[in-house]
C-alpha positions in Angstrom: -105.3 -7.4 -137.6 -104.1 -6.7 -134.3 -103.8 -2.7 -132.6 -100.5 -2.0 -131.4 -99.0 0.9 -129.5 -95.5 0.3 -130.7 -92.9 -2.0 -132.3 -92.2 -3.9 -128.9 -95.6 -4.3 -128.3 -96.0 -5.5 -132.2 -93.1 -8.1 -131.3 -94.7 -9.4 -128.1 -98.2 -9.7 -129.8 -97.3 -11.8 -132.5 -94.4 -14.2 -131.1 -96.9 -14.9 -128.0 -98.7 -16.5 -131.0 -98.7 -20.6 -130.8 -98.2 -20.6 -134.5 -95.8 -19.4 -136.6 -95.9 -19.8 -140.3 -95.4 -16.6 -142.0 -95.5 -12.8 -141.6 -94.7 -9.7 -143.2 -93.9 -5.9 -142.1 -94.7 -3.4 -144.0 -93.2 0.5 -143.5 -91.3 2.6 -145.5 -88.1 2.8 -143.0 -86.1 -0.3 -144.1 -83.9 -0.1 -141.0 -86.9 -0.5 -138.6 -88.2 -3.6 -141.3 -85.4 -5.2 -141.1 -85.1 -5.4 -137.1 -88.6 -6.4 -136.7 -88.6 -8.9 -139.1 -85.8 -10.5 -137.8 -87.2 -10.4 -134.4 -90.7 -11.9 -135.4 -90.4 -16.0 -134.6 -91.8 -17.7 -137.9 -90.6 -19.6 -140.2 -90.6 -16.5 -143.1 -90.8 -12.8 -142.9 -91.6 -10.9 -145.9 -91.0 -7.1 -145.9 -93.3 -4.8 -148.2 -94.6 -7.9 -149.4 -96.4 -11.3 -148.9 -96.4 -14.8 -150.1 -93.2 -14.6 -152.5 -91.3 -17.8 -153.3 -88.1 -17.2 -155.2 -86.2 -20.3 -155.9 -84.1 -21.5 -153.7 -84.9 -19.8 -150.2 -86.3 -22.4 -147.7 -90.0 -21.6 -146.6 -91.3 -23.6 -143.7 -93.2 -22.7 -140.0 -92.2 -22.7 -136.4 -93.9 -23.6 -133.3 -97.3 -25.2 -134.1 -97.0 -24.1 -138.0 -94.1 -26.6 -138.2 -90.8 -27.7 -138.4 -89.7 -25.9 -141.1 -89.0 -27.4 -144.1 -87.6 -26.4 -147.9 -90.2 -26.0 -150.0 -88.3 -24.6 -153.4 -84.9 -25.7 -152.1 -83.0 -28.3 -151.0 -84.0 -28.7 -147.7 -87.2 -30.0 -148.9 -85.5 -33.3 -149.5 -84.2 -33.3 -146.2 -87.5 -33.2 -144.6 -88.2 -36.4 -146.3 -84.7 -38.1 -144.7 -84.0 -39.6 -141.2 -81.0 -40.4 -139.8 -81.3 -44.5 -138.2 -78.2 -46.2 -136.7 -78.2 -50.4 -136.7 -75.9 -51.4 -134.1 -74.8 -54.9 -133.8 -71.8 -56.6 -132.1 -69.4 -57.9 -134.5 -68.1 -61.6 -134.5 
């Protein structure tokens, strides 16, 4: 936990981290919660909850926490694919 003076400082402190797996925003003010959650650099942001994994919602990180992922969603499959071109002259 880190103390902060205001919303701007909180977002700045979080976004300075080299990690960005997940976070949660806790407040009674849902307008503020949405604004802050959308400003935070992370794979997932929860509002008034943490570690909820509904089926179909992608889960993954940012920065040193990974490149994202699709746990519990179709994007999981795409994490295992790699595009490849094989080109040769005809004839």
